[in-house]
C-alpha positions in Angstrom: -9.3 -18.6 -1.8 -9.6 -16.5 1.4 -10.7 -19.4 3.8 -7.1 -19.9 5.1 -5.1 -19.3 8.4 -5.1 -15.6 9.2 -1.3 -15.5 9.6 -0.2 -17.1 6.3 -0.3 -16.8 2.7 -3.7 -17.5 0.8 -1.9 -18.6 -2.5 1.1 -19.1 -4.4 1.4 -18.0 -8.0 4.1 -16.6 -10.2 1.8 -14.2 -12.2 2.9 -10.6 -11.4 1.4 -9.3 -14.7 -0.4 -6.0 -14.4 -3.7 -7.7 -15.1 -3.1 -10.4 -12.5 -1.8 -7.8 -10.0 -4.9 -5.6 -10.3 -7.3 -8.6 -10.1 -5.6 -9.7 -6.8 -5.8 -6.2 -5.4 -9.6 -6.3 -6.3 -9.9 -9.6 -4.4 -8.2 -8.1 -1.2 -4.7 -9.9 -2.0 -1.3 -8.5 -2.3 1.9 -10.1 -3.4 5.2 -10.8 -1.5 7.7 -12.0 -4.1 10.7 -14.0 -2.8 13.9 -12.0 -3.0 16.1 -14.9 -3.5 16.3 -18.8 -4.1 16.7 -19.4 -0.4 13.4 -17.5 0.2 11.5 -19.1 -2.6 12.8 -22.7 -1.3 11.8 -21.7 2.3 8.3 -21.1 0.9 7.9 -24.5 -0.4 9.4 -26.2 2.6 7.2 -24.2 5.2 4.0 -24.3 3.2 3.9 -27.3 1.0 1.9 -29.5 3.5 -0.7 -26.8 3.5 -0.8 -26.6 -0.4 -1.1 -30.3 -0.5 -4.0 -30.3 2.1 -5.8 -27.6 0.0 -5.6 -24.8 2.6 -3.4 -22.7 0.4 -4.0 -22.5 -3.3 -1.3 -23.1 -6.0 -2.2 -21.2 -8.9 -0.7 -21.1 -12.5 0.9 -23.0 -15.2 3.3 -26.0 -14.5 6.1 -24.3 -16.3 5.9 -21.5 -13.8 7.5 -21.4 -10.3 4.5 -20.5 -8.0 6.5 -20.6 -4.8 8.6 -17.5 -6.0 5.5 -15.4 -5.1 3.3 -15.7 -2.0 0.1 -13.7 -1.9 -1.4 -12.5 1.4 -4.7 -11.5 2.8 -4.4 -11.0 6.5 -7.4 -11.4 8.9 -7.9 -9.3 10.6 -7.0 -6.4 8.2 -5.5 -3.1 9.3 -7.3 -0.2 7.6 -7.7 3.6 8.2 -10.8 5.8 7.5 -9.9 8.7 5.3 -10.7 11.0 8.1 -8.4 9.0 10.3 -5.0 9.7 9.6 -3.7 12.6 12.0 -0.4 14.2 12.8 0.9 14.4 16.3 0.8 17.7 18.1 4.6 18.1 17.7 4.9 17.4 14.1 1.9 19.7 13.4 3.7 22.5 15.4 6.9 21.9 13.4 5.0 22.0 10.1 3.2 25.3 11.2 6.2 27.0 12.3 9.5 25.7 10.7 9.3 23.1 7.9 8.3 24.5 4.4 7.3 21.0 3.1 4.8 20.5 0.2 3.1 17.4 -1.2 2.4 16.3 -4.9 0.4 13.3 -6.5 2.0 11.0 -9.2 4.8 13.3 -9.8 7.6 10.8 -9.2 5.7 7.5 -9.0 8.7 5.0 -9.8 11.2 7.0 -7.7 8.8 6.7 -4.7 8.6 2.9 -5.3 12.4 2.6 -5.5 12.9 4.6 -2.5 10.6 2.2 -0.6 12.7 -0.7 -1.7 16.0 1.0 -0.8 17.5 -0.6 2.2 14.5 -2.9 2.9 15.0 -6.5 3.9 13.8 -8.7 2.4 13.7 -6.6 -0.6 10.2 -7.8 -1.9 9.8 -5.0 -4.6 11.6 -6.9 -7.3 12.2 -5.4 -10.8 9.4 -7.4 -12.2 7.0 -6.2 -9.4 8.1 -2.6 -10.0 7.6 -3.0 -13.8 3.9 -4.1 -13.3 3.3 -1.3 -10.7 4.6 1.3 -13.1 2.3 -0.1 -15.7 -0.7 0.1 -13.4 0.4 3.7 -12.6 0.4 4.5 -16.3 -3.1 3.0 -16.5 -4.3 5.2 -13.7 -4.7 2.3 -11.0 -1.6 3.0 -8.9 -0.6 6.2 -7.4 1.9 7.9 -5.3 2.2 10.9 -2.9 5.5 12.8 -2.5 6.7 15.0 0.3 9.1 17.7 -0.8 11.5 19.9 1.1 13.5 22.5 -1.0 12.9 20.6 -4.1 14.2 17.3 -2.4 12.1 14.2 -2.1 11.9 13.5 1.7 9.0 11.0 1.9 6.2 9.3 0.2 3.8 6.5 0.0 2.4 4.6 -3.0 -0.3 2.0 -3.6 -3.1 0.6 -5.9 -6.8 2.2 -5.9 -9.8 -0.1 -6.2 -12.7 2.3 -6.3 -13.3 3.8 -3.0 -10.4 1.7 -1.3 -6.7 2.6 -1.5 -4.2 -0.1 -0.7 -0.9 1.3 0.5 1.9 -1.0 -0.4 4.6 1.0 1.2 6.1 4.3 2.5 9.4 5.9 3.2 11.0 8.9 4.8 14.3 10.7 4.8 13.0 13.4 7.3 11.2 12.4 10.8 7.4 12.4 10.2 7.7 12.6 6.3 5.8 9.1 5.7 3.1 10.2 8.2 2.5 13.4 6.3 2.5 11.5 3.1 -0.2 9.2 4.4 -2.4 12.1 5.9 -1.9 13.9 2.6 -3.1 10.8 0.7 -6.2 10.4 2.9 -7.1 14.1 2.4 -6.7 13.9 -1.5 -8.6 10.6 -1.5 -11.4 11.8 0.5 -11.8 14.8 -1.7 -12.2 12.4 -4.6 -14.7 10.3 -2.9 -12.6 7.5 -1.5 -13.5 6.0 1.8 -10.9 3.7 3.3 -7.2 3.2 3.2 -5.8 -0.3 3.5 -2.5 -0.7 5.4 -2.1 -4.3 4.3 0.1 -5.2 7.4 -0.2 -4.2 11.2 2.4 -2.2 12.8 2.7 0.3 15.7 3.4 2.9 12.9 -0.1 2.1 11.2 -1.7 2.2 14.8 0.0 5.7 15.4 -1.9 6.8 12.1 -5.2 5.8 13.5 -5.2 2.4 12.0 -7.8 -0.1 13.3 -8.3 -3.9 12.8 -11.4 -5.2 11.0 -12.3 -8.8 9.9 -11.0 -9.9 6.6 -14.5 -10.9 5.4 -15.7 -7.2 6.2 -12.8 -5.7 4.2 -13.4 -8.2 1.2 -17.2 -7.1 1.5 -16.1 -3.3 1.2 -14.2 -4.1 -1.9 -16.9 -5.9 -3.6 -19.1 -2.9 -3.2 -16.6 -0.2 -3.9 -17.1 2.5 -6.3 -15.7 2.3 -9.9 -11.9 2.6 -10.1 -12.0 6.1 -11.7 -12.1 8.5 -8.6 -9.6 11.0 -9.8 -7.7 12.6 -6.9 -6.5 16.4 -6.9 -3.0 16.5 -8.5 -1.8 20.0 -7.4 1.4 20.6 -5.4 0.1 21.8 -2.1 1.6 23.2 1.2 1.8 20.5 4.1 1.0 23.3 6.5 -2.6 22.7 5.4 -2.5 19.4 7.2 -1.4 20.9 10.5 -4.3 23.1 10.8 -7.4 22.4 12.9 -10.0 20.4 10.5 -12.5 23.3 10.6 -9.9 25.8 9.4 -8.4 23.8 6.4 
């Protein structure tokens, strides 16, 4: 399934059920649903030849519309060690001196997901996908970190945990630096639980600024296969962000 071009989907499959979604993450694959009929038709026009040649799998029942959801597994894969995310000196100084931010885990999962969808183009977080993610959250597989300022949600990140790997689906911010704080906090909590790796899914300058590196897809998938059991409970306490701005030896 993963022996495909590095810059395209590995499969088309309409199954966005919680079980299907979790199985995909465990295989190193994540979904990108079409936001409208135009995008769905474009998937078929652009990739139909590769599907016919067997380079991209078409999965599912004949009655379903597989081109409505593409599934991706980039090669190389952008990842971060749990010790990798770091705050810039300027942001760390602001947190120490002025910003009374705090963070929490799983306090507002669905709201974080919907904040990540707001204003995004294309809006790949469809209602069907959100419903499955919320179900995975209820089952303990999907998690969110929230960043708070005076009781207001100003940033966050969410994703799916596969043992010692956490695949980050999306993040948002309403204050500069809040998404970086969310990822740094997630890394600290996940490391405390025994987690090893954060998967950023898609490479970007923002991911690189957090300490992201690229690894071959094969290496990432091997890591998933030897990952610890899914149950690595992270600390849930609401914590001051100021702790993340301290030198590592004084936290």
